N, C-alpha and C positions, 0 to 999 in steps of 0.2 A: 557208375553204371556196372551192374553187377552181369547183367545178362538183357539180350533184345529179341524178341517173337515177333512172328508176323500174327496178326488175328485175322483172318479174312472177312469173321463175321461184323468186325465194327470197321473193316477195311483201314486199320492202323497198324501202326509197327509198337508195339508194349515194349517200355524199357522199365526194368526194375531198377532199383537205385540203390545204392551199396548203404546208405544210412537209413533205409526204409521205404516203401511204397511203390506206386506204380504208376506210371504215366500213358498217357496213350497220343501218337502223332500220327494223324490221319496222312494215308498215303497219298492226297493231293495236294495235300499241305508241305508234306516233305518237296516233293517234287518241283514245287513251285517254288520253294526258298532253297533249292540245291546252291549252296555255295561254292562251287567249283568256279573256275574264271572263265566258262565257258558259258556259263549260266548265270553271274553276278561280279559285277564292278565293284573290288572292294572299295578302293580309293574314292569312289563315290557314292557309297552305300547303293549300288542302284542294278536293281533286275533288269534282266536281259533277254529272259523269253517272255515272250509275247502271250498275254491269257487265251487268244485265239488257239495258238499251237498246243495246249496243254490237253493231255488225254485225261478226261473227268473219271476214267475209269482203270486209270493206270493202279496197277499193282507189282511192287516188286517182288523178282523172285528170291531175292533171301536178304536178309540184316543180322548184324551183329555188333559186337562192341571189339573192340582194339585200343591199344595204346595203353595197356593195361586198367580200361575202364575210361578212358577220359574221352574216346570217342565214338561217336555210331558211324557204322558204314551201311549202306542201301545199294543193291545194284539192281538197275531195271531192266525190263526184258528184252532192250534197244542194247544192252552192255554200258549203258551209263552208268557211272558210278558216284555215287553223293556219299560225302563225309561232314557228321555235324560236331561241333564241341559239345561237351557234356554242361557247360556252363550255361551255352547258347540255348540249348534247349529247355534246361531249368529255366531260366528267364521267359519262355515262351509257353511254357505248359500251358494245357488246357482245363486244370481240374478247377472246381468250382473258387477255392481259396486262393489260386493264384489269380484269377480272373478279378475277385474281388480285391485283392491287393493293388493289381493295376487300375482296378476303376478308382482305387480312393488315393495313387499317390497321381491320378489325373486332375481330381478335383483341388482345387486351388485352395491352401489352406488360409481364409481371411479370420483377422482378428477384428470384431466389431468395435467400436466405439464411440463415444460421445465427447461431452464439454470436459469431462475427467481427462482426456487426453492433454489438455494444453500444459497441463501441470508437469507432463512425462514426454513433451513432443520429440519424436526422433527426429537425430540431428547426424549431421553429416559436414566434413571440413572438404571444401572444394579444391585445394592444393592435393590434398592426399587422393582425392577421388581421380585427379589426372596422371598420378603417379603409382597409386598402390590399387595393385588387381585386387587383394582381399577388400580394400576399401569400397574398391568398386561392385563387388558382389554383395557386400553387408548392404550398400545403399540400395540396390535392387531387389535383394531379398524384403526389405523393410516397404519399398513402392509396392511389392506383389502381396504382402500379408497385412500392412496396416492401412497403403496406398496412400502414405503422406509423409515427408520429408523436409526438413528445412536443411536446406544447405548453406551455410556460413563461410565468412572469408572469400567470398567472390567480389574478383577487381571490377570498380565501378566503371566499367568499359562495355561499349556495344561488342559483341561477339563472342561472349564468355557462355552464353548458352549455348552457340555453336561448339565450341572447345567441348564439352561436358557431352553434348550429343554426339559428337564424333568418336568421343571414348565408349560410348554405348554402341552404335552403328553409325547412323545418321540421321538427320532433320528429315519429319514426314516435309514434304512441299503442298503447299495450298494454295490457293488465289492470291494469297498475299506474299508467296515465296516461303522462305526456309524459317523465317520468323517475322515477328511482326511488332512495330514499335506501337505503343501506349504512351503520348505524351500530351499531357494536357498542361497548359501554360497561360499567363495572361499574355494578352496580345494590345500593344499601343494602350498599355497602362489601361485598358477597360477591364475589370475583373467581373466573371459571372460569380453572383450571389453563393452558388452553390454547385456540385455537380449533384445528380441523383443518385441514390444507389441501384444498382445493375439489376439486381433482384437473382436469387439462385438460381444458378444456370448449367449446363452444360456446354463445354465449347464445340463449335463446329456441329450443331446437331442434325443441319441440315446435309451432312455429309452420309453416303451410304455406307463407307468404313471410317468409322470415327477415330480421331485420333487416339491412340490410348494413354501414354505418361504425355503430361503438360509441365511445364516448367517456367516459371514465372522471376524474372531476374528484377529486383528493383535496383536500379541506379540513381535514380534522384526520388526522392520522397518528400511531400508537402510537409510543411512545417505547422499546418493549421490542424485544426480538431477534424475527426473522421480519416478517411481514406484507409482505412484498415480492411483486411481481406477476411470472409469470414467464411470458414470451411465445414462441410457436413457428410458425415459417413452414409449416403444415401441408402446402402444396403442395411444398415443398423435402422434407418428409418421406415424401409419397407417392409422388415421383419415386424417394428412394431406397428404399421398399418394393418398388416394379415392377422396379427392378433388383435388388435382392436376392432379392426373395421372390415371382415374378409371381403363381404358384397364391394366395397371400394376396392380392395388389392384384387380382387378378379376383373374388374373394369378396367383397371389399369394395367393386366397383364395380358389383356385379349384385345383393346380397342387400340388400333394403331393410329397415330397422331403424324399429321403433316407438318414439317417444320420446312422453312424456306429462308432464302435470303437474295435478293435482287440489288446488285451494285448497278448505277447508271455512269457512276463516274469510273475512272480507269484506275485498277482495271475492271472492265465491264464482267458482270457475272451472274447467273440466274442458277443458285445452289437450292436443290430441291430432293427431299426424301423423308420417308414414313418410319415412325420407331413406334413400339409400346412406351412408352413412360418407366414401366418395369418391365425386363425381361428376365425370362426364368428358365433353368434347364427342365431336361425331360424329369428331374427327381423333383422339381419344384423348388430349387436351389436360384436366388436371385443372380443374374451375371453381368446385369446393364442397369442403368436408369440412363434417363434422356430425357431432360424437362429444359426448358427457359420461356419466359414471356416473351422475349423480344424475337425469337424465332419460330414460334408456333403460330401456324398458318390458320385464317380465320375458316379456311374448308375441315369440317367435322364430319367424316363419314360413319354415323350412327342413327337410326331411326330418329324419328324427332321426340320420339316420347322418351329416349334415352339421355337428352342433350344434358337436361338439369341433374338428372343422377351423376352423368359422366363430370360436369362442373362439381357437383358434391364431392366425389371420388380426389378430385386434382386438389380441390380447399382443403380436404380433409388429409391429403399427404403434405400439403404446402406447409400446414399447421404444424404437422408431427416435425419435417424439416426444419423451420424456423423455430422450434421450439429451444430455449435456451440449455436445456439440457444435452441438445444435440450439438450444437453448433461452437465451433471454436471461433473467437474473434482474435486475429494477430496482426497488428500494424506494422507491415515489413519494413527494416530498416536499411539504409542504404549499404550494399556489399550480401544483402539475402537473396536467397531464390527457394522458392517454393517449388517443390515437385510432387506432383500427386497424379493418380490414375482418374483420368478424365471420364471413364466410363463408369466410377464409382463415387469420387467426391463431388458433389456440386458445392460449387462457389458464389461469391459475392463480392463489391466493394460497397462498404458506407459512402455514404453523403459526404463532401469534404469540400470547405469554402477556398475557391482560387486565391484568396488574401493570403494564403500562405507560400505561394509561389508553385513553381513547377513540380510535376511528378510522372516519372518518366520509369516505364516499366519496358523491358524486352521478352516477348512470349514466343514461346515456339513448341514441338511436337515431337515424340518417337514414339513408332508404332509399338504395339506390344510384342506382336510376330519377332521383332528385333531383339526388342529388350531380351525377351524368352530366350530366344539363341544365344544372348551373348552371355546369360547367368548359366546356360547349360555347357557354355564352353570352359568358363571361368571355372565352375563346379566340377568338370573333370582335370582342369589343367591345376587346380589347386588342390586336389584329391578332397573336396567336400563331401563327407555323406548327405544323403538327401535326408532332409528333414520332417 
């Protein structure tokens, strides 16, 4: 910093940078963000001054630069003195360009895909994920950007999902516990002829706070035909719907759908929530897709003349989701684990014959908040530049 001056007309400290340019920092913002030990607890990154204690009209009596331009000092009317590092200020300046850059960093960079991803499916090695922080970060980055990773070389034992979940953060608890067992097997020699496909769906659509990352570990795979996982980038499909059928897209982004699950067997439960099938940000970007025939309630809160148009919209979206150009079909091998973004990737399992013997998956979830936290910590510790 070259110099700092008080500008009473804008109620801001004007900072002139050595590299050129001027930025203004409002008085009230500087007072609220004083970094001294009396006002801020650095180890917890925690502000100590209550908002109710701030004088909204506070104005410094003086301001200047010191330490060869590396810090700004501000003295307040009560004698309190604040000091701010130049880089700290630069990272928080209010210029249109700086705000646009920060907005861009907040927007998650998603790589949309269709069936072509199958030829270059992102993979990760399970033993490496447990021991190598860089491998773990790369795995989480792929989950964030592409939304789907095939984890290989997983021991065929129960509990391996929890090992990986605990490397990231911890498993999300549901009414079924930390993970659930999906085991289908012949009973007393009586074989079901087939098990029906599930239909493309979002797991736990009846939750208010839906699981973020889902992991499915294949311990035993049926030897019969079928039993393949189908996975679709629903964000890609939603943008296709927006282009091909804007009216359908509008209905699915404005009408909330009821989802529920009632269980009378232990553990008894009655889960219920409402979601848009397609949720978008204030900038129109797709942020979440929630669907599933088995959890969608019969209650539909639309005017009677909008019922058929809404069904047309759901059908139009379903047609795009299930189109071969958008769908990956992969039959998991024993020792595979599919990890994917539950708010983006809808999935299905094709029908299969029980004549092929037992099929056993272990399934669990990790929340995105904890996953993003782990990514940021790893990024800082490994010195990875933001992409």
